[in-house]
C-alpha positions in Angstrom: 27.6 -25.5 -80.6 25.4 -23.6 -78.3 22.2 -25.4 -77.5 18.8 -23.5 -78.0 18.1 -23.4 -74.3 21.4 -21.7 -73.6 20.9 -19.3 -76.6 17.6 -18.1 -75.3 19.1 -17.7 -71.8 21.7 -15.3 -73.2 19.1 -13.4 -75.2 17.1 -13.0 -72.0 20.2 -11.6 -70.2 20.6 -9.0 -73.0 17.0 -7.9 -72.7 17.3 -7.6 -68.9 20.7 -5.8 -68.9 20.5 -3.1 -71.5 17.3 -1.2 -70.3 19.3 -0.6 -67.1 21.8 1.4 -69.1 19.0 3.5 -70.8 17.4 4.2 -67.4 20.7 5.3 -65.9 21.5 7.6 -68.8 18.0 9.2 -68.6 18.0 9.8 -64.9 21.6 11.1 -64.8 21.4 13.5 -67.7 18.0 14.9 -66.8 18.3 18.7 -66.4 17.1 19.8 -63.0 15.7 23.4 -63.2 12.5 25.4 -62.8 9.3 23.5 -63.4 6.0 25.1 -64.3 4.3 22.6 -62.0 5.7 24.5 -59.1 3.2 27.4 -59.9 0.4 25.1 -58.7 2.1 25.1 -55.3 1.3 28.7 -54.4 -2.0 30.4 -53.5 -3.1 33.8 -52.3 -3.9 34.2 -48.6 -6.4 37.0 -47.7 -6.8 38.2 -44.2 -9.0 41.3 -43.7 -8.0 43.9 -46.1 -4.5 42.5 -46.8 -3.1 39.6 -48.7 0.1 37.6 -49.1 1.4 34.4 -50.6 1.1 30.8 -49.2 2.3 27.5 -50.4 1.3 23.8 -49.9 3.5 21.7 -47.5 1.0 18.8 -47.4 -2.4 18.0 -49.0 -4.3 20.1 -46.4 -1.9 22.7 -45.0 -0.2 25.8 -46.4 2.6 27.8 -44.9 2.9 31.6 -45.0 4.5 34.4 -43.1 3.0 35.2 -39.7 2.7 38.9 -40.5 0.4 38.1 -43.4 -2.2 37.2 -40.8 -1.1 40.1 -38.5 0.4 37.6 -36.1 -3.1 36.4 -35.1 -2.7 32.8 -34.0 -6.5 32.2 -34.4 -6.9 34.0 -37.7 -9.4 32.8 -40.2 -8.4 33.5 -43.8 -9.5 33.0 -47.4 -7.4 30.9 -49.8 -7.7 31.8 -53.5 -6.4 30.0 -56.6 -8.3 31.2 -59.7 -12.0 30.4 -59.4 -11.4 28.1 -56.4 -11.7 29.6 -52.9 -11.7 28.0 -49.5 -11.6 29.0 -45.9 -8.5 28.5 -43.8 -7.6 28.5 -40.1 -4.2 29.3 -38.6 -3.2 26.2 -36.6 0.5 27.1 -35.8 2.3 30.5 -35.7 5.6 31.8 -34.5 5.9 35.5 -34.2 9.7 35.5 -33.6 10.5 33.7 -36.8 7.6 35.0 -38.8 6.1 31.7 -40.0 2.6 30.4 -39.8 0.8 27.2 -40.9 -2.9 27.3 -42.1 -5.3 24.4 -42.3 -7.4 24.6 -45.5 -11.0 23.4 -45.5 -12.0 21.4 -48.6 -8.4 21.5 -49.7 -9.1 18.7 -52.3 -10.7 21.3 -54.5 -7.3 22.6 -55.4 -5.1 21.3 -58.2 -1.9 21.6 -56.1 1.9 21.0 -56.1 3.3 20.1 -52.6 6.7 21.5 -51.9 9.3 19.5 -50.0 11.3 21.3 -47.4 15.1 21.2 -48.0 17.3 19.3 -45.7 20.0 22.0 -45.7 20.8 25.5 -47.0 22.6 25.7 -50.4 25.9 27.5 -50.7 26.1 31.2 -51.4 25.6 32.2 -55.1 23.4 29.1 -55.6 20.4 29.5 -57.9 17.1 30.2 -56.0 13.6 30.9 -57.1 11.1 33.1 -55.3 7.4 32.6 -56.3 4.6 34.9 -55.2 2.2 37.7 -55.9 3.7 41.2 -55.7 1.1 43.9 -55.2 2.3 45.8 -58.3 0.9 43.0 -60.4 -2.4 43.2 -58.8 -2.8 46.7 -60.4 -2.1 45.0 -63.8 -4.3 42.0 -63.3 -7.2 43.8 -61.7 -8.4 41.1 -59.2 -6.9 38.7 -56.7 -8.7 35.8 -58.5 -6.9 36.6 -61.8 -3.6 37.4 -60.1 -3.7 34.1 -58.3 -3.4 32.2 -61.6 -0.3 34.1 -62.6 2.3 34.0 -59.9 5.6 35.8 -60.5 8.8 33.8 -60.5 12.1 35.5 -59.6 15.2 33.6 -60.5 18.1 34.9 -58.3 21.0 33.9 -56.2 21.4 33.1 -52.6 23.6 36.0 -51.4 23.8 35.4 -47.6 22.4 33.3 -44.8 22.9 33.3 -41.0 20.9 33.2 -37.8 17.8 31.7 -39.4 17.6 34.4 -42.1 18.3 34.4 -45.9 19.1 37.4 -48.0 17.6 37.3 -51.4 19.5 38.5 -54.4 16.4 40.2 -55.9 13.5 42.5 -55.3 10.3 41.2 -53.6 7.2 43.1 -52.6 4.6 43.1 -49.9 2.4 40.6 -51.8 5.4 38.2 -52.0 5.3 37.9 -48.2 4.8 34.2 -47.2 5.9 32.9 -50.5 8.4 30.0 -50.9 12.1 30.5 -51.6 13.2 27.4 -53.5 16.5 25.8 -54.2 17.6 24.4 -57.6 15.6 21.2 -57.0 12.3 22.9 -56.0 12.7 22.4 -52.3 11.8 25.2 -49.8 14.8 26.9 -48.2 12.9 29.9 -46.9 9.7 31.9 -46.5 9.7 35.5 -47.8 9.6 37.8 -44.7 10.8 41.4 -44.8 13.0 44.2 -46.3 15.4 46.6 -44.7 16.3 49.9 -46.2 19.7 51.5 -45.7 21.9 54.2 -47.1 23.2 52.0 -49.8 19.9 50.4 -50.8 17.3 47.8 -49.8 18.0 44.3 -48.7 15.3 41.6 -48.9 15.1 38.7 -46.5 13.3 35.4 -45.9 13.1 33.3 -42.8 14.9 30.0 -43.0 12.9 26.8 -43.8 14.4 25.4 -40.6 12.1 27.7 -38.7 9.1 26.3 -40.6 10.2 22.7 -39.9 10.5 23.4 -36.2 7.1 24.9 -36.1 5.6 21.9 -37.9 7.3 19.4 -35.6 6.1 21.3 -32.5 2.5 21.0 -33.7 2.7 17.6 -35.3 2.0 18.9 -38.8 3.2 16.7 -41.6 5.6 17.9 -44.3 7.8 16.3 -47.0 11.5 16.1 -46.3 13.6 17.2 -49.3 16.4 15.1 -50.8 18.4 17.7 -52.7 19.2 16.1 -56.1 21.8 13.5 -56.8 24.2 15.9 -58.6 25.4 19.2 -57.1 24.1 22.2 -59.0 27.6 23.2 -60.1 27.9 19.9 -62.0 24.4 19.9 -63.4 24.8 23.4 -64.8 28.0 22.3 -66.7 26.8 20.2 -69.6 30.4 18.9 -70.3 30.8 17.6 -66.7 27.2 16.3 -66.5 27.7 14.4 -69.8 30.9 13.0 -68.6 29.3 11.8 -65.3 26.4 10.3 -67.3 28.8 8.6 -69.7 30.8 7.1 -66.9 27.6 5.8 -65.3 26.4 4.3 -68.5 29.9 2.8 -69.2 29.9 1.1 -65.8 26.5 -0.4 -66.5 27.5 -1.6 -69.9 30.5 -3.3 -68.3 28.2 -4.9 -65.8 25.9 -6.1 -68.6 28.8 -7.5 -70.6 30.1 -9.2 -67.5 26.7 -10.8 -66.9 26.7 -12.0 -70.5 30.2 -13.4 -70.2 29.4 -15.2 -67.0 26.3 -16.7 -68.6 28.2 -17.8 -71.7 31.0 -19.3 -69.6 28.5 -21.2 -67.4 26.9 -22.5 -70.6 30.2 -23.7 -72.1 31.2 -25.4 -68.9 27.9 -27.1 -68.6 28.1 -28.3 -72.2 31.6 -29.8 -71.6 30.5 -31.6 -68.5 27.7 -33.2 -70.4 30.1 -34.4 -73.1 32.4 -35.9 -70.5 29.5 -37.6 -68.8 28.7 -39.4 -72.0 
């Protein structure tokens, strides 16, 4: 007969073990895809009579393309997100790679999402997102303030990358310049830069996020290092495989939980027998 103390110990082991299974299933099967929260991460950058897109890389700094501020390393700009406006100052700029970082005054006024910078480039054909403010939409929205609340999201594919450049598998516009190119996990892999027209059509490019990282490191500007999700995109996009992986993970944890219970029960039985012998 199992004594009350041993019984309650076994119940406690059950309570501790099975939430681990639930947590594992939730984390493993969670679908990684576009999040509307990312829209809070972009702002409009105004310099003189031109504008482009910028995005938050830490609580007080945004990144953009150097040509958005006309390659002026001392440029003063206006940052707009809806009814909130603030002044900004370029604190780092690289003309060769077309990246710039801006310090934003009173940055705490903004409700923001901070983008991590990816550790590496995804494989060709991987899903990417380009977020920004193409100038055609300015004609529709009527003002930069209104436009800034409604950034455009382009879901596309990574078609090519080499020599610090990324070719985007979709059309971007002048207002998109400086906007983030994101991987499947919402990490920055590039900054929208330029387009090239040829006999067969127009190709659209971004400068690699590696160039942005280097600029930040050279000027001691903080940024968040991406982690690039636990599961490869190819697995996450396949519900059958993802379910199988989740099931396998849960199964292992169930086994562990049962093992813990077994060990606890065995220890209890052995202890009970020793007490009988001692009598």
